[in-house]
PDB file of N, CA, C and O in Angstrom:
ATOM      1  N   MET A   1     249.320  72.439 -18.092  1.00  0.00           N
ATOM      2  CA  MET A   1     249.462  71.797 -16.804  1.00  0.00           C
ATOM      3  C   MET A   1     250.514  72.492 -15.949  1.00  0.00           C
ATOM      4  O   MET A   1     250.419  72.476 -14.721  1.00  0.00           O
ATOM      5  N   ALA A   2     251.509  73.099 -16.574  1.00  0.00           N
ATOM      6  CA  ALA A   2     252.595  73.711 -15.822  1.00  0.00           C
ATOM      7  C   ALA A   2     252.127  74.917 -15.019  1.00  0.00           C
ATOM      8  O   ALA A   2     252.770  75.281 -14.035  1.00  0.00           O
ATOM      9  N   ASN A   3     251.027  75.543 -15.412  1.00  0.00           N
ATOM     10  CA  ASN A   3     250.543  76.709 -14.687  1.00  0.00           C
ATOM     11  C   ASN A   3     249.545  76.353 -13.598  1.00  0.00           C
ATOM     12  O   ASN A   3     249.036  77.244 -12.917  1.00  0.00           O
ATOM     13  N   HIS A   4     249.255  75.075 -13.420  1.00  0.00           N
ATOM     14  CA  HIS A   4     248.313  74.642 -12.395  1.00  0.00           C
ATOM     15  C   HIS A   4     248.908  74.887 -11.014  1.00  0.00           C
ATOM     16  O   HIS A   4     250.098  74.652 -10.802  1.00  0.00           O
ATOM     17  N   ALA A   5     248.085  75.361 -10.066  1.00  0.00           N
ATOM     18  CA  ALA A   5     248.585  75.760  -8.746  1.00  0.00           C
ATOM     19  C   ALA A   5     249.220  74.600  -7.999  1.00  0.00           C
ATOM     20  O   ALA A   5     250.258  74.777  -7.361  1.00  0.00           O
ATOM     21  N   ARG A   6     248.624  73.422  -8.065  1.00  0.00           N
ATOM     22  CA  ARG A   6     249.200  72.273  -7.356  1.00  0.00           C
ATOM     23  C   ARG A   6     250.538  71.880  -7.964  1.00  0.00           C
ATOM     24  O   ARG A   6     251.450  71.468  -7.247  1.00  0.00           O
ATOM     25  N   PHE A   7     250.660  72.006  -9.283  1.00  0.00           N
ATOM     26  CA  PHE A   7     251.924  71.677  -9.939  1.00  0.00           C
ATOM     27  C   PHE A   7     253.016  72.633  -9.485  1.00  0.00           C
ATOM     28  O   PHE A   7     254.135  72.209  -9.196  1.00  0.00           O
ATOM     29  N   TRP A   8     252.697  73.920  -9.422  1.00  0.00           N
ATOM     30  CA  TRP A   8     253.690  74.903  -8.994  1.00  0.00           C
ATOM     31  C   TRP A   8     254.060  74.703  -7.526  1.00  0.00           C
ATOM     32  O   TRP A   8     255.212  74.912  -7.145  1.00  0.00           O
ATOM     33  N   GLY A   9     253.105  74.304  -6.707  1.00  0.00           N
ATOM     34  CA  GLY A   9     253.387  74.116  -5.292  1.00  0.00           C
ATOM     35  C   GLY A   9     254.335  72.970  -5.018  1.00  0.00           C
ATOM     36  O   GLY A   9     254.978  72.936  -3.968  1.00  0.00           O
ATOM     37  N   ARG A  10     254.435  72.029  -5.946  1.00  0.00           N
ATOM     38  CA  ARG A  10     255.306  70.872  -5.750  1.00  0.00           C
ATOM     39  C   ARG A  10     256.454  70.846  -6.745  1.00  0.00           C
ATOM     40  O   ARG A  10     257.051  69.792  -6.966  1.00  0.00           O
ATOM     41  N   THR A  11     256.773  71.974  -7.344  1.00  0.00           N
ATOM     42  CA  THR A  11     257.867  72.053  -8.297  1.00  0.00           C
ATOM     43  C   THR A  11     259.124  72.511  -7.575  1.00  0.00           C
ATOM     44  O   THR A  11     259.115  73.508  -6.852  1.00  0.00           O
ATOM     45  N   VAL A  12     260.195  71.775  -7.780  1.00  0.00           N
ATOM     46  CA  VAL A  12     261.470  72.121  -7.154  1.00  0.00           C
ATOM     47  C   VAL A  12     262.511  72.212  -8.254  1.00  0.00           C
ATOM     48  O   VAL A  12     262.668  71.292  -9.056  1.00  0.00           O
ATOM     49  N   MET A  13     263.211  73.317  -8.282  1.00  0.00           N
ATOM     50  CA  MET A  13     264.253  73.526  -9.275  1.00  0.00           C
ATOM     51  C   MET A  13     265.589  73.052  -8.718  1.00  0.00           C
ATOM     52  O   MET A  13     265.931  73.354  -7.575  1.00  0.00           O
ATOM     53  N   VAL A  14     266.342  72.313  -9.520  1.00  0.00           N
ATOM     54  CA  VAL A  14     267.670  71.856  -9.132  1.00  0.00           C
ATOM     55  C   VAL A  14     268.653  72.942  -9.533  1.00  0.00           C
ATOM     56  O   VAL A  14     268.754  73.302 -10.706  1.00  0.00           O
ATOM     57  N   GLN A  15     269.377  73.460  -8.550  1.00  0.00           N
ATOM     58  CA  GLN A  15     270.317  74.544  -8.814  1.00  0.00           C
ATOM     59  C   GLN A  15     271.746  74.035  -8.711  1.00  0.00           C
ATOM     60  O   GLN A  15     272.110  73.380  -7.735  1.00  0.00           O
ATOM     61  N   ASN A  16     272.540  74.332  -9.706  1.00  0.00           N
ATOM     62  CA  ASN A  16     273.955  73.970  -9.754  1.00  0.00           C
ATOM     63  C   ASN A  16     274.164  72.463  -9.603  1.00  0.00           C
ATOM     64  O   ASN A  16     275.171  72.033  -9.040  1.00  0.00           O
ATOM     65  N   GLY A  17     273.240  71.671 -10.092  1.00  0.00           N
ATOM     66  CA  GLY A  17     273.374  70.223 -10.032  1.00  0.00           C
ATOM     67  C   GLY A  17     273.260  69.633  -8.641  1.00  0.00           C
ATOM     68  O   GLY A  17     273.639  68.481  -8.427  1.00  0.00           O
ATOM     69  N   ASN A  18     272.748  70.398  -7.694  1.00  0.00           N
ATOM     70  CA  ASN A  18     272.623  69.928  -6.316  1.00  0.00           C
ATOM     71  C   ASN A  18     271.288  69.207  -6.151  1.00  0.00           C
ATOM     72  O   ASN A  18     270.299  69.788  -5.705  1.00  0.00           O
ATOM     73  N   VAL A  19     271.284  67.931  -6.519  1.00  0.00           N
ATOM     74  CA  VAL A  19     270.054  67.142  -6.517  1.00  0.00           C
ATOM     75  C   VAL A  19     269.637  66.807  -5.088  1.00  0.00           C
ATOM     76  O   VAL A  19     268.441  66.751  -4.801  1.00  0.00           O
ATOM     77  N   GLU A  20     270.584  66.584  -4.194  1.00  0.00           N
ATOM     78  CA  GLU A  20     270.242  66.214  -2.819  1.00  0.00           C
ATOM     79  C   GLU A  20     269.471  67.326  -2.113  1.00  0.00           C
ATOM     80  O   GLU A  20     268.500  67.053  -1.409  1.00  0.00           O
ATOM     81  N   ALA A  21     269.889  68.562  -2.293  1.00  0.00           N
ATOM     82  CA  ALA A  21     269.185  69.683  -1.673  1.00  0.00           C
ATOM     83  C   ALA A  21     267.780  69.812  -2.249  1.00  0.00           C
ATOM     84  O   ALA A  21     266.827  70.076  -1.516  1.00  0.00           O
ATOM     85  N   ALA A  22     267.650  69.624  -3.566  1.00  0.00           N
ATOM     86  CA  ALA A  22     266.332  69.698  -4.198  1.00  0.00           C
ATOM     87  C   ALA A  22     265.437  68.564  -3.703  1.00  0.00           C
ATOM     88  O   ALA A  22     264.241  68.762  -3.493  1.00  0.00           O
ATOM     89  N   TYR A  23     266.018  67.370  -3.517  1.00  0.00           N
ATOM     90  CA  TYR A  23     265.241  66.243  -3.001  1.00  0.00           C
ATOM     91  C   TYR A  23     264.759  66.529  -1.582  1.00  0.00           C
ATOM     92  O   TYR A  23     263.618  66.214  -1.244  1.00  0.00           O
ATOM     93  N   ASN A  24     265.614  67.121  -0.748  1.00  0.00           N
ATOM     94  CA  ASN A  24     265.216  67.462   0.622  1.00  0.00           C
ATOM     95  C   ASN A  24     264.089  68.486   0.625  1.00  0.00           C
ATOM     96  O   ASN A  24     263.165  68.384   1.431  1.00  0.00           O
ATOM     97  N   VAL A  25     264.154  69.464  -0.257  1.00  0.00           N
ATOM     98  CA  VAL A  25     263.099  70.478  -0.347  1.00  0.00           C
ATOM     99  C   VAL A  25     261.788  69.831  -0.794  1.00  0.00           C
ATOM    100  O   VAL A  25     260.730  70.110  -0.230  1.00  0.00           O
ATOM    101  N   LEU A  26     261.860  68.963  -1.811  1.00  0.00           N
ATOM    102  CA  LEU A  26     260.666  68.286  -2.295  1.00  0.00           C
ATOM    103  C   LEU A  26     260.066  67.387  -1.212  1.00  0.00           C
ATOM    104  O   LEU A  26     258.847  67.340  -1.044  1.00  0.00           O
ATOM    105  N   ASN A  27     260.920  66.680  -0.485  1.00  0.00           N
ATOM    106  CA  ASN A  27     260.447  65.808   0.579  1.00  0.00           C
ATOM    107  C   ASN A  27     259.748  66.623   1.668  1.00  0.00           C
ATOM    108  O   ASN A  27     258.721  66.192   2.193  1.00  0.00           O
ATOM    109  N   ARG A  28     260.285  67.784   2.011  1.00  0.00           N
ATOM    110  CA  ARG A  28     259.662  68.645   3.012  1.00  0.00           C
ATOM    111  C   ARG A  28     258.307  69.153   2.523  1.00  0.00           C
ATOM    112  O   ARG A  28     257.351  69.199   3.297  1.00  0.00           O
ATOM    113  N   ILE A  29     258.214  69.532   1.257  1.00  0.00           N
ATOM    114  CA  ILE A  29     256.949  70.022   0.693  1.00  0.00           C
ATOM    115  C   ILE A  29     255.899  68.920   0.732  1.00  0.00           C
ATOM    116  O   ILE A  29     254.762  69.160   1.137  1.00  0.00           O
ATOM    117  N   LEU A  30     256.273  67.713   0.313  1.00  0.00           N
ATOM    118  CA  LEU A  30     255.314  66.609   0.284  1.00  0.00           C
ATOM    119  C   LEU A  30     254.900  66.205   1.687  1.00  0.00           C
ATOM    120  O   LEU A  30     253.748  65.826   1.900  1.00  0.00           O
ATOM    121  N   THR A  31     255.812  66.278   2.651  1.00  0.00           N
ATOM    122  CA  THR A  31     255.475  65.952   4.031  1.00  0.00           C
ATOM    123  C   THR A  31     254.501  66.974   4.598  1.00  0.00           C
ATOM    124  O   THR A  31     253.548  66.603   5.282  1.00  0.00           O
ATOM    125  N   GLN A  32     254.725  68.252   4.325  1.00  0.00           N
ATOM    126  CA  GLN A  32     253.832  69.291   4.819  1.00  0.00           C
ATOM    127  C   GLN A  32     252.450  69.180   4.185  1.00  0.00           C
ATOM    128  O   GLN A  32     251.451  69.493   4.832  1.00  0.00           O
ATOM    129  N   ASP A  33     252.378  68.742   2.939  1.00  0.00           N
ATOM    130  CA  ASP A  33     251.084  68.547   2.274  1.00  0.00           C
ATOM    131  C   ASP A  33     250.358  67.315   2.782  1.00  0.00           C
ATOM    132  O   ASP A  33     249.152  67.178   2.578  1.00  0.00           O
ATOM    133  N   GLY A  34     251.077  66.421   3.438  1.00  0.00           N
ATOM    134  CA  GLY A  34     250.467  65.214   3.962  1.00  0.00           C
ATOM    135  C   GLY A  34     250.460  64.052   2.981  1.00  0.00           C
ATOM    136  O   GLY A  34     249.853  63.016   3.253  1.00  0.00           O
ATOM    137  N   LEU A  35     251.124  64.213   1.852  1.00  0.00           N
ATOM    138  CA  LEU A  35     251.135  63.149   0.853  1.00  0.00           C
ATOM    139  C   LEU A  35     251.967  61.953   1.287  1.00  0.00           C
ATOM    140  O   LEU A  35     251.610  60.813   0.986  1.00  0.00           O
ATOM    141  N   VAL A  36     253.057  62.188   1.980  1.00  0.00           N
ATOM    142  CA  VAL A  36     253.911  61.090   2.415  1.00  0.00           C
ATOM    143  C   VAL A  36     253.147  60.194   3.386  1.00  0.00           C
ATOM    144  O   VAL A  36     253.204  58.969   3.277  1.00  0.00           O
ATOM    145  N   ASP A  37     252.434  60.798   4.333  1.00  0.00           N
ATOM    146  CA  ASP A  37     251.653  60.014   5.290  1.00  0.00           C
ATOM    147  C   ASP A  37     250.523  59.262   4.590  1.00  0.00           C
ATOM    148  O   ASP A  37     250.236  58.115   4.932  1.00  0.00           O
ATOM    149  N   ALA A  38     249.887  59.898   3.619  1.00  0.00           N
ATOM    150  CA  ALA A  38     248.795  59.241   2.902  1.00  0.00           C
ATOM    151  C   ALA A  38     249.295  58.027   2.128  1.00  0.00           C
ATOM    152  O   ALA A  38     248.622  56.997   2.084  1.00  0.00           O
ATOM    153  N   VAL A  39     250.459  58.141   1.525  1.00  0.00           N
ATOM    154  CA  VAL A  39     251.023  57.011   0.781  1.00  0.00           C
ATOM    155  C   VAL A  39     251.394  55.888   1.738  1.00  0.00           C
ATOM    156  O   VAL A  39     251.149  54.716   1.450  1.00  0.00           O
ATOM    157  N   ARG A  40     251.982  56.240   2.873  1.00  0.00           N
ATOM    158  CA  ARG A  40     252.354  55.211   3.847  1.00  0.00           C
ATOM    159  C   ARG A  40     251.116  54.520   4.415  1.00  0.00           C
ATOM    160  O   ARG A  40     251.124  53.307   4.628  1.00  0.00           O
ATOM    161  N   ARG A  41     250.062  55.279   4.659  1.00  0.00           N
ATOM    162  CA  ARG A  41     248.832  54.678   5.169  1.00  0.00           C
ATOM    163  C   ARG A  41     248.178  53.782   4.123  1.00  0.00           C
ATOM    164  O   ARG A  41     247.537  52.790   4.472  1.00  0.00           O
ATOM    165  N   GLY A  42     248.334  54.119   2.852  1.00  0.00           N
ATOM    166  CA  GLY A  42     247.708  53.346   1.794  1.00  0.00           C
ATOM    167  C   GLY A  42     248.392  52.032   1.482  1.00  0.00           C
ATOM    168  O   GLY A  42     247.862  51.238   0.705  1.00  0.00           O
ATOM    169  N   ARG A  43     249.539  51.781   2.056  1.00  0.00           N
ATOM    170  CA  ARG A  43     250.254  50.533   1.785  1.00  0.00           C
ATOM    171  C   ARG A  43     249.513  49.320   2.333  1.00  0.00           C
ATOM    172  O   ARG A  43     249.534  48.244   1.736  1.00  0.00           O
ATOM    173  N   TYR A  44     248.867  49.504   3.461  1.00  0.00           N
ATOM    174  CA  TYR A  44     248.170  48.404   4.121  1.00  0.00           C
ATOM    175  C   TYR A  44     246.713  48.797   4.361  1.00  0.00           C
ATOM    176  O   TYR A  44     246.370  49.979   4.373  1.00  0.00           O
ATOM    177  N   TYR A  45     245.885  47.811   4.546  1.00  0.00           N
ATOM    178  CA  TYR A  45     244.473  48.058   4.807  1.00  0.00           C
ATOM    179  C   TYR A  45     244.307  48.633   6.209  1.00  0.00           C
ATOM    180  O   TYR A  45     244.879  48.131   7.177  1.00  0.00           O
ATOM    181  N   GLU A  46     243.517  49.690   6.293  1.00  0.00           N
ATOM    182  CA  GLU A  46     243.223  50.307   7.581  1.00  0.00           C
ATOM    183  C   GLU A  46     241.741  50.077   7.879  1.00  0.00           C
ATOM    184  O   GLU A  46     240.884  50.595   7.162  1.00  0.00           O
ATOM    185  N   PRO A  47     241.431  49.320   8.910  1.00  0.00           N
ATOM    186  CA  PRO A  47     240.020  49.059   9.219  1.00  0.00           C
ATOM    187  C   PRO A  47     239.281  50.359   9.544  1.00  0.00           C
ATOM    188  O   PRO A  47     239.891  51.327  10.000  1.00  0.00           O
ATOM    189  N   PRO A  48     237.980  50.377   9.308  1.00  0.00           N
ATOM    190  CA  PRO A  48     237.196  51.594   9.552  1.00  0.00           C
ATOM    191  C   PRO A  48     237.296  52.094  10.995  1.00  0.00           C
ATOM    192  O   PRO A  48     237.312  53.303  11.228  1.00  0.00           O
ATOM    193  N   CYS A  49     237.366  51.169  11.974  1.00  0.00           N
ATOM    194  CA  CYS A  49     237.458  51.623  13.367  1.00  0.00           C
ATOM    195  C   CYS A  49     238.783  52.340  13.608  1.00  0.00           C
ATOM    196  O   CYS A  49     238.810  53.353  14.308  1.00  0.00           O
ATOM    197  N   ARG A  50     239.881  51.838  13.044  1.00  0.00           N
ATOM    198  CA  ARG A  50     241.186  52.507  13.192  1.00  0.00           C
ATOM    199  C   ARG A  50     241.201  53.842  12.460  1.00  0.00           C
ATOM    200  O   ARG A  50     241.816  54.804  12.920  1.00  0.00           O
ATOM    201  N   ARG A  51     240.516  53.894  11.312  1.00  0.00           N
ATOM    202  CA  ARG A  51     240.455  55.145  10.557  1.00  0.00           C
ATOM    203  C   ARG A  51     239.737  56.218  11.365  1.00  0.00           C
ATOM    204  O   ARG A  51     240.171  57.370  11.403  1.00  0.00           O
ATOM    205  N   ARG A  52     238.620  55.830  12.023  1.00  0.00           N
ATOM    206  CA  ARG A  52     237.897  56.794  12.864  1.00  0.00           C
ATOM    207  C   ARG A  52     238.746  57.210  14.055  1.00  0.00           C
ATOM    208  O   ARG A  52     238.766  58.387  14.417  1.00  0.00           O
ATOM    209  N   GLN A  53     239.451  56.256  14.674  1.00  0.00           N
ATOM    210  CA  GLN A  53     240.314  56.589  15.813  1.00  0.00           C
ATOM    211  C   GLN A  53     241.406  57.564  15.397  1.00  0.00           C
ATOM    212  O   GLN A  53     241.683  58.533  16.105  1.00  0.00           O
ATOM    213  N   ARG A  54     242.030  57.305  14.237  1.00  0.00           N
ATOM    214  CA  ARG A  54     243.094  58.177  13.752  1.00  0.00           C
ATOM    215  C   ARG A  54     242.550  59.571  13.448  1.00  0.00           C
ATOM    216  O   ARG A  54     243.183  60.572  13.787  1.00  0.00           O
ATOM    217  N   ALA A  55     241.391  59.640  12.816  1.00  0.00           N
ATOM    218  CA  ALA A  55     240.796  60.936  12.484  1.00  0.00           C
ATOM    219  C   ALA A  55     240.461  61.719  13.751  1.00  0.00           C
ATOM    220  O   ALA A  55     240.680  62.929  13.808  1.00  0.00           O
ATOM    221  N   ALA A  56     239.930  61.034  14.770  1.00  0.00           N
ATOM    222  CA  ALA A  56     239.606  61.708  16.031  1.00  0.00           C
ATOM    223  C   ALA A  56     240.868  62.187  16.734  1.00  0.00           C
ATOM    224  O   ALA A  56     240.896  63.286  17.286  1.00  0.00           O
ATOM    225  N   PHE A  57     241.904  61.367  16.714  1.00  0.00           N
ATOM    226  CA  PHE A  57     243.170  61.759  17.346  1.00  0.00           C
ATOM    227  C   PHE A  57     243.779  62.957  16.638  1.00  0.00           C
ATOM    228  O   PHE A  57     244.241  63.892  17.293  1.00  0.00           O
ATOM    229  N   GLU A  58     243.788  62.944  15.303  1.00  0.00           N
ATOM    230  CA  GLU A  58     244.352  64.071  14.553  1.00  0.00           C
ATOM    231  C   GLU A  58     243.553  65.348  14.798  1.00  0.00           C
ATOM    232  O   GLU A  58     244.130  66.431  14.895  1.00  0.00           O
ATOM    233  N   ALA A  59     242.228  65.228  14.899  1.00  0.00           N
ATOM    234  CA  ALA A  59     241.404  66.408  15.168  1.00  0.00           C
ATOM    235  C   ALA A  59     241.688  66.966  16.547  1.00  0.00           C
ATOM    236  O   ALA A  59     241.796  68.181  16.715  1.00  0.00           O
ATOM    237  N   SER A  60     241.812  66.086  17.546  1.00  0.00           N
ATOM    238  CA  SER A  60     242.106  66.567  18.898  1.00  0.00           C
ATOM    239  C   SER A  60     243.497  67.179  18.961  1.00  0.00           C
ATOM    240  O   SER A  60     243.709  68.173  19.656  1.00  0.00           O
ATOM    241  N   ARG A  61     244.442  66.594  18.240  1.00  0.00           N
ATOM    242  CA  ARG A  61     245.798  67.154  18.213  1.00  0.00           C
ATOM    243  C   ARG A  61     245.809  68.535  17.576  1.00  0.00           C
ATOM    244  O   ARG A  61     246.525  69.426  18.034  1.00  0.00           O
ATOM    245  N   ARG A  62     245.013  68.718  16.512  1.00  0.00           N
ATOM    246  CA  ARG A  62     244.928  70.045  15.887  1.00  0.00           C
ATOM    247  C   ARG A  62     244.346  71.065  16.849  1.00  0.00           C
ATOM    248  O   ARG A  62     244.836  72.190  16.933  1.00  0.00           O
ATOM    249  N   VAL A  63     243.299  70.680  17.579  1.00  0.00           N
ATOM    250  CA  VAL A  63     242.664  71.604  18.528  1.00  0.00           C
ATOM    251  C   VAL A  63     243.636  71.970  19.643  1.00  0.00           C
ATOM    252  O   VAL A  63     243.774  73.144  19.985  1.00  0.00           O
ATOM    253  N   LEU A  64     244.306  70.978  20.207  1.00  0.00           N
ATOM    254  CA  LEU A  64     245.247  71.248  21.295  1.00  0.00           C
ATOM    255  C   LEU A  64     246.432  72.076  20.823  1.00  0.00           C
ATOM    256  O   LEU A  64     246.903  72.953  21.548  1.00  0.00           O
ATOM    257  N   SER A  65     246.920  71.810  19.616  1.00  0.00           N
ATOM    258  CA  SER A  65     248.035  72.581  19.078  1.00  0.00           C
ATOM    259  C   SER A  65     247.626  74.032  18.845  1.00  0.00           C
ATOM    260  O   SER A  65     248.396  74.949  19.131  1.00  0.00           O
ATOM    261  N   ALA A  66     246.423  74.239  18.329  1.00  0.00           N
ATOM    262  CA  ALA A  66     245.944  75.605  18.106  1.00  0.00           C
ATOM    263  C   ALA A  66     245.802  76.347  19.433  1.00  0.00           C
ATOM    264  O   ALA A  66     246.139  77.527  19.531  1.00  0.00           O
ATOM    265  N   GLU A  67     245.303  75.649  20.452  1.00  0.00           N
ATOM    266  CA  GLU A  67     245.152  76.278  21.769  1.00  0.00           C
ATOM    267  C   GLU A  67     246.521  76.636  22.353  1.00  0.00           C
ATOM    268  O   GLU A  67     246.693  77.712  22.926  1.00  0.00           O
ATOM    269  N   LEU A  68     247.488  75.737  22.206  1.00  0.00           N
ATOM    270  CA  LEU A  68     248.834  76.013  22.712  1.00  0.00           C
ATOM    271  C   LEU A  68     249.472  77.179  21.962  1.00  0.00           C
ATOM    272  O   LEU A  68     250.118  78.029  22.574  1.00  0.00           O
ATOM    273  N   ARG A  69     249.295  77.227  20.632  1.00  0.00           N
ATOM    274  CA  ARG A  69     249.823  78.361  19.858  1.00  0.00           C
ATOM    275  C   ARG A  69     249.199  79.670  20.316  1.00  0.00           C
ATOM    276  O   ARG A  69     249.883  80.688  20.419  1.00  0.00           O
ATOM    277  N   ARG A  70     247.885  79.643  20.593  1.00  0.00           N
ATOM    278  CA  ARG A  70     247.201  80.854  21.045  1.00  0.00           C
ATOM    279  C   ARG A  70     247.749  81.305  22.385  1.00  0.00           C
ATOM    280  O   ARG A  70     247.967  82.500  22.584  1.00  0.00           O
ATOM    281  N   LYS A  71     247.980  80.377  23.313  1.00  0.00           N
ATOM    282  CA  LYS A  71     248.501  80.729  24.625  1.00  0.00           C
ATOM    283  C   LYS A  71     249.927  81.263  24.535  1.00  0.00           C
ATOM    284  O   LYS A  71     250.270  82.234  25.210  1.00  0.00           O
ATOM    285  N   VAL A  72     250.747  80.641  23.717  1.00  0.00           N
ATOM    286  CA  VAL A  72     252.131  81.107  23.557  1.00  0.00           C
ATOM    287  C   VAL A  72     252.146  82.496  22.934  1.00  0.00           C
ATOM    288  O   VAL A  72     252.937  83.349  23.338  1.00  0.00           O
ATOM    289  N   ALA A  73     251.279  82.728  21.954  1.00  0.00           N
ATOM    290  CA  ALA A  73     251.213  84.053  21.336  1.00  0.00           C
ATOM    291  C   ALA A  73     250.771  85.094  22.356  1.00  0.00           C
ATOM    292  O   ALA A  73     251.249  86.228  22.328  1.00  0.00           O
ATOM    293  N   PHE A  74     249.871  84.725  23.248  1.00  0.00           N
ATOM    294  CA  PHE A  74     249.420  85.668  24.270  1.00  0.00           C
ATOM    295  C   PHE A  74     250.554  85.999  25.231  1.00  0.00           C
ATOM    296  O   PHE A  74     250.749  87.165  25.577  1.00  0.00           O
ATOM    297  N   VAL A  75     251.296  84.999  25.664  1.00  0.00           N
ATOM    298  CA  VAL A  75     252.387  85.237  26.605  1.00  0.00           C
ATOM    299  C   VAL A  75     253.518  86.015  25.945  1.00  0.00           C
ATOM    300  O   VAL A  75     254.167  86.839  26.590  1.00  0.00           O
ATOM    301  N   ALA A  76     253.754  85.758  24.672  1.00  0.00           N
ATOM    302  CA  ALA A  76     254.857  86.409  23.969  1.00  0.00           C
ATOM    303  C   ALA A  76     254.520  87.824  23.513  1.00  0.00           C
ATOM    304  O   ALA A  76     255.402  88.541  23.042  1.00  0.00           O
ATOM    305  N   ARG A  77     253.262  88.239  23.644  1.00  0.00           N
ATOM    306  CA  ARG A  77     252.888  89.597  23.229  1.00  0.00           C
ATOM    307  C   ARG A  77     253.637  90.628  24.047  1.00  0.00           C
ATOM    308  O   ARG A  77     253.833  90.452  25.249  1.00  0.00           O
ATOM    309  N   SER A  78     254.051  91.687  23.409  1.00  0.00           N
ATOM    310  CA  SER A  78     254.792  92.725  24.121  1.00  0.00           C
ATOM    311  C   SER A  78     253.891  93.895  24.525  1.00  0.00           C
ATOM    312  O   SER A  78     254.318  94.724  25.329  1.00  0.00           O
ATOM    313  N   ASP A  79     252.668  94.000  24.005  1.00  0.00           N
ATOM    314  CA  ASP A  79     251.801  95.135  24.299  1.00  0.00           C
ATOM    315  C   ASP A  79     250.779  94.813  25.391  1.00  0.00           C
ATOM    316  O   ASP A  79     249.747  95.476  25.495  1.00  0.00           O
ATOM    317  N   ARG A  80     251.076  93.778  26.217  1.00  0.00           N
ATOM    318  CA  ARG A  80     250.146  93.448  27.303  1.00  0.00           C
ATOM    319  C   ARG A  80     250.261  94.471  28.435  1.00  0.00           C
ATOM    320  O   ARG A  80     251.315  95.066  28.659  1.00  0.00           O
ATOM    321  N   ARG A  81     249.149  94.652  29.134  1.00  0.00           N
ATOM    322  CA  ARG A  81     249.141  95.542  30.284  1.00  0.00           C
ATOM    323  C   ARG A  81     249.860  94.845  31.447  1.00  0.00           C
ATOM    324  O   ARG A  81     249.704  93.639  31.638  1.00  0.00           O
ATOM    325  N   ASP A  82     250.630  95.587  32.208  1.00  0.00           N
ATOM    326  CA  ASP A  82     251.365  95.017  33.338  1.00  0.00           C
ATOM    327  C   ASP A  82     250.376  94.608  34.426  1.00  0.00           C
ATOM    328  O   ASP A  82     249.624  95.457  34.905  1.00  0.00           O
ATOM    329  N   PRO A  83     250.350  93.333  34.834  1.00  0.00           N
ATOM    330  CA  PRO A  83     249.342  92.897  35.800  1.00  0.00           C
ATOM    331  C   PRO A  83     249.593  93.435  37.202  1.00  0.00           C
ATOM    332  O   PRO A  83     248.669  93.464  38.015  1.00  0.00           O
ATOM    333  N   TRP A  84     250.827  93.865  37.512  1.00  0.00           N
ATOM    334  CA  TRP A  84     251.124  94.333  38.871  1.00  0.00           C
ATOM    335  C   TRP A  84     251.122  95.863  38.972  1.00  0.00           C
ATOM    336  O   TRP A  84     251.260  96.403  40.070  1.00  0.00           O
ATOM    337  N   GLY A  85     250.973  96.547  37.879  1.00  0.00           N
ATOM    338  CA  GLY A  85     250.812  97.983  37.916  1.00  0.00           C
ATOM    339  C   GLY A  85     252.019  98.770  38.427  1.00  0.00           C
ATOM    340  O   GLY A  85     251.852  99.748  39.156  1.00  0.00           O
ATOM    341  N   GLY A  86     253.203  98.366  38.063  1.00  0.00           N
ATOM    342  CA  GLY A  86     254.413  99.117  38.398  1.00  0.00           C
ATOM    343  C   GLY A  86     254.933  98.908  39.789  1.00  0.00           C
ATOM    344  O   GLY A  86     255.499  99.834  40.370  1.00  0.00           O
ATOM    345  N   CYS A  87     254.769  97.742  40.347  1.00  0.00           N
ATOM    346  CA  CYS A  87     255.285  97.460  41.698  1.00  0.00           C
ATOM    347  C   CYS A  87     256.774  97.339  41.708  1.00  0.00           C
ATOM    348  O   CYS A  87     257.368  97.104  42.760  1.00  0.00           O
TER     349      CYS A  87
END
């Protein structure tokens, strides 16, 4: 089990007895994986209509975030052609 990819992805080593730093790292890993949100959502019943609304909102947020990242990457590019041609 120790060589399983999911196990390694969520393994945090405590260095020099610094448990708080290891806990913060583990919390960040679980948040990025979406496990913290899934556990919080599972505490209470979520009606099917709210589940569909949440899924649609998350999908639209992903699309808008990807579009914004693409635009920022385009503006931040350094190899773009000068639009004014050396004015």
